[in-house]
VMD Tcl script that draws the C-alpha trace (Angstrom):
set ca {
  {-34.69 3.49 -22.75}
  {-34.22 1.85 -19.34}
  {-31.17 -0.05 -20.61}
  {-29.62 3.17 -21.91}
  {-30.08 4.77 -18.49}
  {-28.48 1.73 -16.82}
  {-25.58 1.89 -19.29}
  {-25.17 5.62 -18.58}
  {-25.11 5.03 -14.83}
  {-22.62 2.17 -15.26}
  {-20.36 4.39 -17.36}
  {-20.65 7.20 -14.83}
  {-19.65 4.82 -12.02}
  {-16.69 3.58 -14.09}
  {-15.55 7.19 -14.69}
  {-15.90 7.92 -10.98}
  {-13.90 4.83 -9.98}
  {-11.22 5.78 -12.51}
  {-11.07 9.28 -11.00}
  {-10.68 7.76 -7.53}
  {-7.86 5.51 -8.80}
  {-6.11 8.53 -10.31}
  {-6.52 10.48 -7.05}
  {-5.10 7.51 -5.13}
  {-2.13 7.40 -7.50}
  {-1.52 11.11 -6.98}
  {-1.72 10.65 -3.21}
  {0.78 7.77 -3.39}
  {3.16 9.84 -5.51}
  {2.88 12.79 -3.16}
  {3.61 10.50 -0.20}
  {6.65 9.09 -2.04}
  {7.93 12.61 -2.72}
  {7.37 13.64 0.92}
  {9.36 10.62 2.06}
  {12.22 11.49 -0.30}
  {12.09 15.12 0.83}
  {12.43 14.00 4.46}
  {15.08 11.42 3.57}
  {12.92 8.58 4.92}
  {11.80 5.26 3.54}
  {8.25 5.59 2.20}
  {6.83 3.29 4.90}
  {8.48 5.39 7.62}
  {7.10 8.60 6.11}
  {3.63 7.05 5.82}
  {3.79 6.11 9.50}
  {4.90 9.61 10.50}
  {2.05 11.13 8.47}
  {-0.50 8.77 10.06}
  {0.78 9.66 13.53}
  {0.73 13.42 12.82}
  {-2.74 13.29 11.21}
  {-4.17 11.34 14.16}
  {-2.73 13.93 16.53}
  {-4.31 16.75 14.51}
  {-7.68 14.97 14.82}
  {-7.15 14.72 18.59}
  {-7.01 10.90 18.50}
  {-3.37 9.84 18.88}
  {-2.61 6.36 17.61}
  {-1.39 3.37 19.57}
  {1.25 1.16 17.97}
  {-1.42 -1.50 17.30}
  {-3.70 1.00 15.56}
  {-0.77 2.32 13.50}
  {0.05 -1.25 12.52}
  {-3.51 -1.65 11.20}
  {-3.44 1.71 9.39}
  {-0.22 1.00 7.50}
  {-0.70 -2.77 7.09}
  {2.43 -3.93 8.88}
  {2.87 -6.78 11.30}
  {3.32 -5.85 14.94}
  {6.99 -6.86 14.79}
  {7.64 -4.73 11.70}
  {5.77 -1.82 13.31}
  {7.90 -2.10 16.46}
  {11.09 -1.99 14.36}
  {9.73 1.01 12.41}
  {8.81 2.85 15.63}
  {12.24 2.12 17.11}
  {13.87 3.69 14.02}
  {11.58 6.72 14.06}
  {12.03 7.27 17.80}
  {15.83 6.93 17.60}
  {15.85 9.56 14.83}
  {13.69 11.90 16.94}
  {10.75 11.80 14.52}
  {8.27 10.37 17.03}
  {7.83 9.80 20.74}
  {5.92 7.13 22.63}
  {4.02 8.19 25.74}
  {2.03 6.47 28.46}
  {-0.60 9.16 29.08}
  {-3.57 6.94 29.72}
  {-4.66 5.89 33.21}
  {-3.90 2.34 32.02}
  {-0.11 2.66 31.82}
  {0.06 -0.28 29.41}
  {-1.47 1.89 26.68}
  {1.12 3.69 24.57}
  {0.26 6.67 22.38}
  {2.39 7.90 19.52}
  {3.29 11.53 18.86}
  {5.19 13.12 16.00}
  {8.16 15.33 16.66}
  {7.44 19.04 16.36}
  {9.77 19.28 13.38}
  {7.70 16.65 11.54}
  {4.53 18.73 11.79}
  {6.44 21.80 10.65}
  {7.92 19.93 7.68}
  {4.54 18.38 6.79}
  {2.92 21.83 6.90}
  {5.68 23.22 4.71}
  {5.37 20.38 2.19}
  {1.59 19.90 2.14}
  {0.47 23.47 2.97}
  {0.40 24.74 -0.62}
  {-1.59 21.70 -1.72}
  {-4.01 22.08 1.20}
  {-4.72 25.65 0.07}
  {-5.28 24.49 -3.53}
  {-7.60 21.68 -2.45}
  {-9.54 24.04 -0.21}
  {-9.93 26.45 -3.14}
  {-11.06 23.57 -5.38}
  {-13.74 22.55 -2.86}
  {-14.87 26.07 -1.89}
  {-17.40 26.53 -4.75}
  {-19.37 23.46 -3.66}
  {-22.22 23.91 -1.17}
  {-21.92 22.25 2.26}
  {-24.82 19.87 1.48}
  {-22.98 18.54 -1.57}
  {-19.76 18.09 0.41}
  {-21.77 16.20 3.07}
  {-23.01 13.86 0.34}
  {-19.48 13.32 -0.95}
  {-18.32 12.72 2.63}
  {-21.05 10.09 3.14}
  {-20.24 8.54 -0.24}
  {-16.54 8.28 0.64}
  {-17.37 6.84 4.08}
  {-19.47 4.15 2.37}
  {-16.70 3.35 -0.12}
  {-14.09 3.22 2.66}
  {-16.28 0.93 4.79}
  {-16.79 -1.34 1.79}
  {-13.04 -1.47 1.10}
  {-12.27 -2.07 4.80}
  {-14.76 -4.94 4.89}
  {-13.31 -6.47 1.75}
  {-9.74 -6.21 3.07}
  {-10.81 -7.77 6.39}
  {-12.42 -10.67 4.53}
  {-9.29 -11.13 2.44}
  {-7.15 -11.18 5.58}
  {-9.32 -13.98 6.96}
  {-8.68 -16.13 3.87}
  {-5.18 -17.45 3.20}
  {-3.75 -15.46 0.29}
  {-3.24 -17.38 -2.93}
  {-0.01 -17.00 -4.80}
  {-0.22 -15.59 -8.30}
  {1.60 -18.72 -9.43}
  {-0.95 -21.10 -7.92}
  {-3.41 -22.39 -10.50}
}
mol new
graphics top color blue
foreach p $ca { graphics top sphere $p radius 0.5 }
foreach p [lrange $ca 0 end-1] q [lrange $ca 1 end] { graphics top cylinder $p $q radius 0.2 }
display resetview
């Protein structure tokens, strides 16, 4: 009996991980479509979305933090930011008392376009979550925070170890 319960829990976890992979795939596809809709490279669109989302949360990103969020080197991030700024998609500001600190802001048109593109989905997702009680959503939130912390830790450890080529035995 105990083994059957363990097998059931293992299968449930596998189904859950598969659902998370599918959700991640959908998110990636949506991001790709948003980039095409804006006429941007997918990495540029991802950066713009990260900048806009951070602003909405009231925690504007620095170039270094953006670099971490989108997994680009500092040099590649600088080139990306130069492109986005030249196109009017973002601005860099020195708002902090320490003038060396730069914060990134999306252009107003980017937020408008993101709202136009993602608004219908946001309403659908809100409707999909609305039947669930706040306590359940808090549990899901904690669960996702734990999974994200685990993934972040794993990625950090991998960054510390020299990557092996797929062709290396």
